[in-house]
Structure formats: C-alpha cells, structure tokens
C-alpha positions in Angstrom: -19.4 2.9 -51.7 -18.8 4.7 -55.0 -15.3 5.8 -55.5 -15.8 9.4 -56.9 -13.0 10.5 -59.1 -10.4 12.7 -57.2 -8.8 14.4 -60.1 -10.1 15.7 -63.4 -7.5 16.1 -66.1 -9.8 17.7 -68.5 -10.6 20.7 -66.1 -7.3 20.7 -64.3 -8.9 20.2 -61.1 -7.9 18.1 -58.0 -9.4 17.3 -54.6 -7.3 17.6 -51.8 -9.3 15.0 -49.7 -11.7 12.3 -50.6 -14.3 13.5 -52.8 -18.1 12.9 -52.3 -21.1 12.7 -54.4 -21.2 16.5 -54.9 -17.6 16.7 -56.1 -16.6 18.5 -52.9 -14.0 16.9 -50.6 -15.7 15.0 -47.7 -13.8 17.4 -45.4 -13.7 20.9 -46.8 -11.1 23.1 -45.2 -11.3 27.0 -45.0 -7.5 27.3 -45.5 -7.4 24.9 -48.6 -5.1 25.8 -51.3 -7.3 24.1 -54.0 -8.3 23.2 -56.3 -11.5 21.2 -56.7 -14.0 22.5 -59.4 -16.0 24.4 -57.0 -12.8 26.1 -55.6 -11.5 27.1 -59.1 -15.0 28.3 -60.2 -14.8 30.9 -57.4 -11.9 32.6 -59.2 -12.0 31.9 -62.9 -15.9 31.6 -63.1 -17.3 30.5 -66.4 -14.0 29.3 -67.7 -14.6 26.1 -65.6 -17.4 25.3 -67.9 -14.9 24.2 -70.6 -11.8 21.9 -71.0 -8.5 23.5 -70.2 -5.7 24.4 -72.8 -8.1 25.1 -75.8 -6.3 24.7 -79.0 -3.9 22.0 -77.8 -6.4 19.3 -76.8 -9.3 17.2 -77.5 -11.5 16.0 -74.8 -13.8 12.9 -74.3 -16.2 12.1 -71.3 -14.6 10.0 -68.7 -17.9 9.6 -66.8 -17.9 6.3 -65.1 -20.3 7.4 -62.2 -23.4 5.5 -63.5 -23.2 3.0 -60.6 -25.8 2.9 -57.9 -28.3 5.5 -57.1 -27.5 9.2 -56.8 -27.9 12.4 -58.7 -24.9 11.4 -60.9 -26.8 8.3 -62.2 -29.4 10.7 -63.8 -28.6 12.0 -67.3 -29.9 15.5 -68.7 -31.5 14.8 -72.1 -31.2 17.3 -74.9 -33.5 18.0 -77.7 -33.0 18.4 -81.6 -35.8 20.7 -82.3 -38.2 23.3 -80.7 -38.1 25.8 -78.1 -40.2 26.1 -74.8 -40.6 28.8 -72.2 -39.8 31.6 -74.3 -39.8 35.2 -72.8 -42.3 37.6 -74.1 -39.8 39.5 -75.9 -38.2 36.4 -77.7 -39.3 34.6 -80.8 -38.4 31.1 -81.8 -35.7 32.3 -84.2 -32.2 30.9 -83.9 -31.1 34.6 -83.2 -33.3 34.6 -80.1 -32.8 31.1 -78.9 -29.3 31.4 -77.5 -28.3 30.2 -74.3 -27.4 33.7 -72.7 -31.1 34.4 -73.2 -32.4 31.5 -71.0 -34.2 32.9 -68.1 -33.1 31.4 -64.8 -35.0 33.7 -62.5 -37.3 31.9 -60.2 -39.7 32.8 -57.4 -41.5 31.0 -54.5 -44.2 31.7 -52.0 -47.9 31.4 -51.4 -49.5 34.7 -50.7 -46.5 37.0 -51.9 -43.6 35.8 -54.2 -39.9 36.0 -53.2 -37.8 36.6 -56.4 -34.4 35.1 -57.0 -31.9 35.8 -59.9 -30.9 32.3 -60.1 -32.4 29.1 -58.5 -30.1 28.7 -55.6 -30.1 29.6 -52.0 -27.8 28.9 -49.0 -28.2 26.4 -46.5 -28.7 27.4 -42.8 -25.5 29.3 -41.7 -26.1 29.4 -37.9 -24.2 29.3 -34.7 -21.0 27.4 -36.2 -18.0 29.8 -35.9 -17.0 29.3 -39.5 -20.5 30.8 -40.4 -19.8 33.9 -38.2 -16.2 34.5 -39.4 -17.2 34.6 -43.2 -20.6 36.0 -42.8 -19.7 39.3 -44.6 -18.5 37.5 -47.5 -21.4 35.0 -47.8 -24.1 37.7 -47.2 -22.9 40.4 -49.4 -22.1 38.0 -52.2 -25.5 36.5 -51.9 -27.2 40.0 -51.9 -25.2 41.1 -54.8 -25.9 38.0 -56.9 -29.6 38.1 -55.8 -30.3 34.8 -54.1 -31.6 33.8 -50.7 -29.5 33.3 -47.6 -30.5 31.6 -44.3 -29.3 32.6 -40.8 -29.5 29.3 -39.2 -30.3 28.2 -35.6 -28.9 29.4 -32.2 -27.2 32.5 -33.3 -28.6 34.6 -30.5 -28.4 31.9 -27.9 -24.6 31.5 -28.2 -23.8 35.3 -28.4 -22.2 36.4 -25.3 -23.3 40.0 -26.0 -27.0 39.2 -26.5 -29.2 40.3 -23.7 -32.2 37.9 -22.8 -34.4 38.7 -20.1 -37.4 36.6 -19.0 -37.4 34.9 -22.3 -37.3 38.1 -24.3 -34.3 39.3 -26.3 -33.4 42.8 -25.5 -30.1 42.9 -27.5 -28.9 40.6 -30.2 -25.7 42.0 -31.8 -24.6 39.1 -33.9 -28.0 38.5 -35.3 -28.4 42.2 -36.2 -25.0 42.2 -37.8 -26.0 39.3 -40.1 -29.4 40.7 -41.0 -28.1 44.3 -41.6 -25.1 43.1 -43.6 -27.4 41.5 -46.2 -30.0 44.1 -46.2 -27.4 46.8 -47.0 -27.0 45.2 -50.6 -30.4 43.7 -51.0 -32.0 45.2 -54.2 -35.3 43.2 -54.2 -33.9 39.8 -55.5 -33.1 37.2 -52.8 -34.1 37.2 -49.1 -32.8 37.2 -45.6 -34.3 34.1 -43.9 -33.9 33.6 -40.1 -34.3 30.0 -38.9 -35.7 29.1 -35.5 -35.3 26.0 -33.4 -36.5 25.0 -29.8 -34.1 27.2 -28.0 -34.6 30.1 -30.5 -38.4 29.8 -29.7 -37.8 29.9 -26.0 -35.5 32.9 -26.4 -38.1 34.9 -28.3 -36.2 35.3 -31.8 -39.4 35.5 -33.6 -40.7 38.4 -31.5 -37.5 40.3 -31.7 -37.1 39.8 -35.4 -40.6 41.0 -36.3 -40.4 44.0 -33.9 -37.1 45.1 -35.2 -37.3 44.3 -39.0 -40.9 43.6 -39.9 -41.4 42.0 -43.3 -37.8 42.4 -44.4 -37.2 39.1 -42.9 -38.6 35.7 -43.5 -39.0 33.2 -40.7 -38.1 29.6 -41.0 -39.3 26.9 -38.7 -36.7 23.9 -38.5 -37.6 20.3 -38.0 -34.3 19.0 -38.9 -31.5 18.7 -41.5 -29.8 15.9 -43.4 -26.6 15.7 -41.5 -27.9 14.7 -38.2 -31.1 13.8 -36.2 -30.4 15.3 -32.8 -30.3 19.0 -33.5 -27.5 21.6 -34.0 -24.0 21.3 -32.5 -20.9 23.3 -32.1 -17.6 22.9 -30.3 -16.3 25.3 -27.7 -12.7 25.0 -26.0 -13.2 27.5 -23.2 -14.9 25.9 -20.1 -16.2 29.2 -19.1 -18.0 29.8 -22.3 -19.4 26.2 -21.9 -20.7 27.1 -18.5 -22.3 30.3 -20.1 -24.0 28.2 -22.6 -25.3 25.7 -20.2 -26.9 28.6 -18.4 -28.4 29.7 -21.5 -30.4 26.5 -21.7 -28.3 24.2 -24.0 -27.0 20.7 -23.5 -23.1 20.5 -23.0 -21.2 17.3 -23.6 -19.3 16.7 -21.3 -21.0 18.6 -18.5 -18.7 21.6 -17.7 -20.0 21.8 -14.1 -19.3 18.3 -13.1 -16.2 18.2 -10.6 -14.5 15.3 -12.5 -15.0 17.1 -15.8 -13.5 20.3 -14.4 -10.5 18.3 -13.2 -10.0 16.6 -16.5 -10.2 20.0 -18.1 -7.5 21.6 -15.9 -5.3 18.5 -16.4 -5.7 18.8 -20.1 -7.5 15.5 -20.7 -10.6 17.3 -22.0 -9.9 20.1 -24.3 -13.4 21.0 -25.8 -17.1 20.7 -25.1 -20.0 20.0 -27.5 -22.9 22.1 -27.4 -26.2 20.6 -28.3 -29.8 21.8 -29.2 -32.8 19.9 -28.1 -35.2 17.8 -30.0 -38.6 19.1 -30.8 -42.0 17.7 -30.3 -40.7 15.3 -27.5 -44.0 15.9 -25.6 -46.3 14.7 -28.5 -47.1 11.2 -29.2 -49.3 11.3 -32.4 -49.3 12.7 -36.0 -52.5 14.5 -35.1 -50.8 16.3 -32.2 -47.9 17.4 -34.1 -50.3 18.8 -36.8 -52.2 20.7 -34.4 -49.2 22.2 -32.7 -47.4 23.0 -35.9 -50.4 24.8 -37.4 -50.9 26.7 -34.1 -47.3 27.8 -34.2 -47.8 29.1 -37.7 -50.9 31.0 -36.9 -49.1 32.6 -33.9 -46.4 33.8 -36.1 -48.7 35.1 -38.6 -50.7 37.0 -35.9 -47.6 38.7 -34.6 -46.8 40.1 -38.2 -44.9 37.6 -40.2 -46.1 37.6 -43.8 -43.7 34.7 -45.2 -43.0 31.5 -43.2 -40.9 28.6 -44.5 -40.1 25.1 -43.0 -36.7 23.1 -43.2 -37.2 19.4 -42.7 -34.5 16.6 -42.6 -34.2 13.1 -43.9 -36.5 11.5 -41.2 -38.2 8.9 -43.4 -41.4 8.7 -45.2 -43.8 9.4 -42.2 -41.8 12.7 -41.5 -41.7 13.6 -45.2 -45.4 13.1 -45.6 -46.1 15.1 -42.4 -43.8 18.0 -43.7 -45.4 18.2 -47.2 -49.0 18.0 -45.9 -48.7 20.3 -42.9 -46.7 22.8 -44.9 -49.2 22.9 -47.7 -52.2 23.2 -45.2 -50.5 26.1 -43.3 -49.9 27.9 -46.8 -46.1 28.3 -46.2 -44.0 30.0 -48.6 -41.3 27.3 -49.1 -40.5 23.8 -47.7 -36.7 22.8 -47.8 -36.2 19.0 -48.0 -32.6 18.2 -46.9 -31.4 14.6 -47.7 -28.6 12.8 -46.0 -25.7 13.3 -45.5 -23.6 16.5 -45.5 -23.5 19.4 -43.0 -21.9 22.7 -42.4 -21.7 22.3 -38.7 -20.2 19.8 -36.3 -22.3 16.7 -37.1 -21.3 13.5 -35.4 -19.5 11.8 -38.1 -20.7 8.3 -37.9 -24.3 9.6 -37.6 -23.7 11.6 -40.7 -22.4 8.5 -42.4 -25.2 6.3 -41.4 -28.3 8.2 -40.5 -31.4 9.0 -42.7 -32.5 9.0 -46.4 -30.0 10.0 -49.1 -31.0 12.7 -51.1 -32.3 11.4 -54.3 -34.4 8.8 -52.6 -36.0 11.4 -50.3 -36.6 13.7 -53.2 -38.2 11.2 -55.3 -40.6 10.2 -52.6 -41.4 14.0 -52.1 -42.4 14.3 -55.7 -44.6 11.4 -55.3 -46.3 12.6 -52.2 -46.8 16.1 -53.7 -48.4 14.6 -56.7 -51.0 12.8 -54.4 -51.6 16.1 -52.7 -52.1 17.9 -56.0 -54.6 15.3 -57.4 -56.7 15.9 -54.3 -56.9 19.5 -55.3 -54.2 21.0 -52.9 -52.1 23.8 -54.0 -48.9 22.1 -52.9 -46.3 24.1 -50.9 -43.4 25.4 -53.0 -40.2 23.2 -52.4 -36.5 23.5 -52.2 -34.4 20.3 -52.5 -31.1 20.2 -50.5 -28.2 17.8 -49.9 -25.1 17.3 -51.8 -25.5 19.9 -54.5 -22.5 21.9 -55.9 -22.6 22.0 -59.7 -25.0 23.4 -62.4 -25.9 19.9 -63.5 -27.0 19.1 -60.0 -29.2 22.2 -60.1 -31.0 21.0 -63.3 -31.3 17.4 -62.2 -33.0 18.4 -59.0 -35.2 20.9 -60.5 -36.5 18.3 -63.2 -36.8 15.5 -60.6 -39.0 17.7 -58.5 -40.9 19.6 -61.3 -43.2 21.4 -61.1 -43.1 21.6 -57.4 -39.5 22.5 -56.7 -38.6 26.2 -57.4 -35.2 26.5 -56.0 -32.1 24.5 -54.9 -30.5 24.7 -51.5 -26.7 24.5 -51.3 -24.8 24.3 -48.2 -21.0 23.7 -48.2 -20.6 24.7 -52.0 -21.7 28.3 -51.4 -19.3 28.5 -48.5 -16.2 27.8 -50.4 -16.0 31.1 -52.2 -16.1 33.0 -48.9 -13.1 30.9 -47.6 -11.1 31.4 -50.9 -11.9 35.0 -51.3 -10.9 35.7 -47.7 -7.6 33.8 -47.9 -6.8 35.8 -51.1 -7.6 39.2 -49.3 -5.5 38.4 -46.4 -2.4 37.3 -48.4 -2.7 40.3 -50.7 -3.5 42.8 -47.8 -1.9 41.5 -44.6 -3.3 44.3 -42.7 -6.8 42.9 -43.4 -5.9 39.2 -42.7 -7.2 39.1 -39.2 -10.4 41.0 -40.1 -11.5 38.9 -43.0 -10.2 35.5 -41.2 -7.6 34.8 -44.0 -5.4 31.6 -43.5 -2.7 32.3 -46.0 0.5 34.4 -45.7 1.0 34.5 -49.4 -0.7 33.3 -52.6 -0.3 29.6 -53.4 0.7 28.6 -57.0 -2.9 27.6 -57.7 -3.8 31.3 -57.4 -0.7 33.0 -58.5 -0.8 31.4 -61.8 -4.2 33.0 -62.4 -3.1 36.5 -61.3 -1.5 38.5 -58.5 -4.2 41.2 -58.0 -7.9 40.9 -57.4 -8.6 42.5 -60.6 -6.8 39.6 -62.4 -7.7 36.6 -60.0 -11.5 37.0 -60.0 -13.5 36.8 -63.3 -16.4 38.7 -61.7 -14.4 41.4 -60.2 -15.3 44.1 -62.9 -19.0 43.0 -63.0 -19.3 43.5 -59.2 -17.5 46.8 -59.5 -19.9 47.9 -62.3 -22.9 47.0 -59.9 -21.7 48.8 -56.8 -19.6 51.4 -58.2 -15.9 52.2 -57.7 -16.1 53.8 -54.4 -18.3 51.2 -52.8 -16.1 48.6 -54.1 -13.5 49.2 -51.5 -16.3 48.0 -49.0 -16.9 44.7 -50.8 -14.8 41.7 -49.4 -13.0 39.5 -51.9 -15.1 36.5 -50.6 -18.2 38.2 -51.9 -16.6 38.7 -55.1 -15.8 35.0 -55.1 -19.4 34.2 -54.3 -20.6 36.3 -57.2 -18.1 34.6 -59.6 -19.2 31.1 -58.7 -22.9 32.1 -58.8 -22.3 33.5 -62.3 -20.6 30.3 -63.5 -23.5 28.1 -62.0 -25.9 30.4 -63.7 -24.2 30.2 -67.1 -23.7 26.6 -66.9 -27.4 26.1 -66.0 -28.3 28.3 -69.0 -26.4 26.1 -71.3 -27.9 22.8 -70.1 -31.3 24.3 -70.4 -30.8 25.7 -73.9 -29.5 22.2 -74.9 -32.9 20.8 -73.6 -34.8 23.6 -75.5 -36.1 25.1 -72.2 -35.6 28.8 -72.0 -37.2 29.3 -68.7 -37.1 27.4 -65.4 -40.8 26.8 -65.6 -40.4 24.8 -68.8 -38.2 22.2 -67.1 -39.9 18.8 -66.8 -39.2 15.4 -65.4 -38.9 14.2 -69.1 -35.6 16.3 -69.4 -33.8 13.6 -67.3 -33.3 9.9 -67.7 -32.0 7.2 -65.5 -28.7 5.7 -66.5 -29.3 2.4 -64.5 -32.2 0.3 -63.8 -31.8 0.6 -60.1 -32.0 4.4 -60.5 -35.2 4.0 -62.7 -36.8 1.8 -60.1 -36.4 4.2 -57.2 -36.9 7.4 -59.0 -39.5 6.4 -61.4 -37.4 8.4 -64.1 -37.3 6.2 -67.3 -34.2 4.3 -68.3 -32.3 6.2 -70.8 -33.2 4.2 -73.9 -36.9 3.8 -72.9 -37.6 7.4 -72.4 -39.7 8.5 -75.4 -39.1 5.2 -77.2 -42.8 5.0 -78.1 -42.7 8.4 -79.8 -39.3 7.0 -81.6 -41.1 3.9 -82.8 -44.1 6.0 -84.0 -41.7 8.0 -86.2 -40.4 5.0 -87.9 -43.8 4.2 -88.9 -44.4 7.4 -90.6 
C-alpha cells in the first residue's frame, strides 16, 4: 500500500488520521478540528491553491506519489503555445486567454441537457444519519454554487413519519424536506437527483416523486457503488426502531425479533443493529434477462412522466461495467455514474471496502475503452460521471481527461460533505443557541479556525460572494455549512481553471486524453495513457529535423 503523506508543510495542512489517495483521512470525522487541504479550503478557499507565508518562503514539489497505479500517478501536461476551446466572445490574445476566463461549465443529458456551473456533483447522500443532519448545508450550498446533488437510497423507508400504504407512499416528510430545501435556491444550474434501489421501488418512490414534483427532479436507478457490493447499510441503536425497519421490509443484523437477541440487547451485550438493503436482479440468470428488465423499468419510468433518468453503478468488474455502459446507452439515459472502489459515505463493512471491487482508475480506464467500442459501432454513448476518491481540482482534471470525451462531470462523495461539517461546527460555536439545530460539535472555535478569524465574515472567504448572490436579508437563512460548500467549490473551480489554462484549454470540451501522461510504466500499461517522455515524442523528433 502506498503511504500517502500525512502533512504538507507548503500548504500548512495536516491529516488527523491516515490519509488515502484522495488526500482525505481514511476516517473523516464530522467533529474534526482540521486541518487537511479540503478542510482548510472550506474556510480560506482559493488561498489553498498557493504556498503559505508568501514573501518569506520558496517552495519545491515534494511529490513522491508516482508509485503504483492511481490517479496520483498521472501527470497533467501543459503547453507552451496555442489556445483551444475559446468562448465566442474571446480572442486568442494574451489579454483574453487568462485563467479566470476559462469556461468550466458543463452539461449532460440525452434529450434535454442539465447544466452545471462547474463539473462536480455530490455522491448519493441517502439514509445515513450524517446525510440527514447536514442536508441543509449540503443542499443549499450545492444549489447556490450551481451543481447537482443526489438524494440517496432508502430515505423514505427509514423515515418514521413516512406513511406507506399498500406499496404507495402517502406522506414522505424527510424526502420532501430534502427536495424542497434544494429547490428553494435552485436557479437553473445543477439538479436534484433522487436515487432508487430495490426497497424504494417497492415503496413507490418514483410514483410519489413524479406526482408531486414532476420534471423538477431527476430519477436515478441504482445498481451499486464502489464502497460495497451488498447494498446500503445504516446502524441504529434503538431496538424498537430496528423492529420498525424490519417491518418496513429491511434486513436487520442481528434480528431484533429473536428472543436471544432481545436478551442480549437488554443486558447490554448488543448495542446496535445494522440495517441492510436487498440485492437487485437476484431472480435473473443471464445478461439478456437483465437487459430486458432494465429497459422495461426505464420505459415504465418514462411512461409515468420522468424526462431525465440516470444510472449509478459500482465496481462489479468488466461484465457489469460493459452491461451498464451498453444498457444505459441503449436506454438513452441522461448520465451513467461509474463508482470505483473503495470509499463510502455510509456504514460500509470495512474489510469489504478494503478488498472488494475494482479501484477507480482501473475501472475508469476500461469504461473509456468500452465507450470507444460502442462509439465505433455508431452509438451515441451515454454521458458519464466518474466517481471514487476525488477531492481536489487536479483529480477533476485528470478524470475528465482520462474519460474524454464521454465524461462530463465528476462525482465527489466525502470531499463535498466536509464543508457541511466544518461550517456547522463553526456556526454552533459562534452561536450556541443554534448548535443543536445545525448539529454543531464544538463548544468554541479551535485554534485552527480562530487564527483565520472570529466571525463568519472573517472566516469564510466566500461569505461576501454568497451574500451578494442571495442578499443581506436572505443571508440570515443561509447555514454556515452552505457558505463553506460555496467556498470549497470556488477553490476547486479556480484551481481547475488554472490547470486548464496551463494546458491551453479554455473550455471543458477541449480537454483530451493527451493532456495527461503516465508517471510510471505500470500506469501506462493499465490506462493506455502514454508514459510521460513518450507523449508527443514523435512530434518532438520531427521538430528537431526542421
């Protein structure tokens, strides 16, 4: 296993726990005092693009992560002349070709396009309690910044206040809260996407959503995710709640109705229960049967009114990947999200997450290969999103380049949850009367925040931009976590613009696979991205003969 660096003296960052490929700690805590790069970016934004203590330092790259095969073993290649992807109002003059003018807007969709101000979207934030607690910050921040957010599976099923009669949802307060919170600030960029698994299908989530919200919501079918292969899990501590969930049709481990389990719970030997979802397609035995049932389900959803439908798939291997790309293309879906192993925002079994499935860069490389095969046969290949371990602007560039031209947007899970945690903690510390409402974990500001500022206006680099967007009066309703989401998104966007300008690419559509190179031979072999000194080497030799 690669030993990712735990601290970065140049940026002044430090991981509390063991860092993983994304730069986030393997275990990311909602109450963390900081200060990894993503955590700091939620506060100071674009400042994290540069070395600290300017005027007193020089800095040199300490990158030693070119071992093995990962997104960190790809290098972004700059260019020393030219400009591609210029907007209509731009010329190729040096005055126009500056990084703030790089267009990072994107869109995806088959019949109708969904627009996003920057090429990121959240992972599926479903029935986990942490998603529910920080939803206001996540949803409002995403809506203000203008990128899509996904409501994950089982939100209705675990809601005690939801009313489901004969397989039809009558009342769904938590699902309504999540949708309406986002739509309140939605301005045409981004989207609210509702995911649906086996239990959601049985509970009539699709029918409820289309009847109440119409085309304001995109529906996402779920085959799986990169964290685990057995469906979604949460953990509950109340045995009565566990029994309620079992009656709702979920699998509970251990079984809260078994006498010996009840006895163990009452004695304190068992303190919690894991709620599991069911596997899909267990009654099918061939690829052809899966294809037929999948296409039928998509047709049904279109017939009841859904104009935009997407699919989320996990790291099942090459057969499952090929099926997802081919069937999603045939069904004319709006987006296919391909999630590599192994991260998660829920309660994934740890050793499964550590050892199951195909790592992101390998899965994504094969996705590109399979998409090219379909394109060569004349198919209009489904737009794609790559997911699995992304947190920084360089990750976004590399994933877009690796999957070009099929990948339109990058799905980020844990990284986009961090600002909600940080902002809520700051709001609770500064305003104790709001602490419980915003789920703050701090009684006072830690030194890592206090050294930046003592008021929200001082702490968040994006505070005044958000106020300018919503107005001073509405600013009172914006949670600090949403301001942190905006601030992080602004840093990611600016960093991406800088990388693109260096590659002389002034719109996302201009990014190509030739804008990245492999830093070692193993990565070259697995990704088919040329080794760094062989990329464009023939052109270099031609220049020497001029």
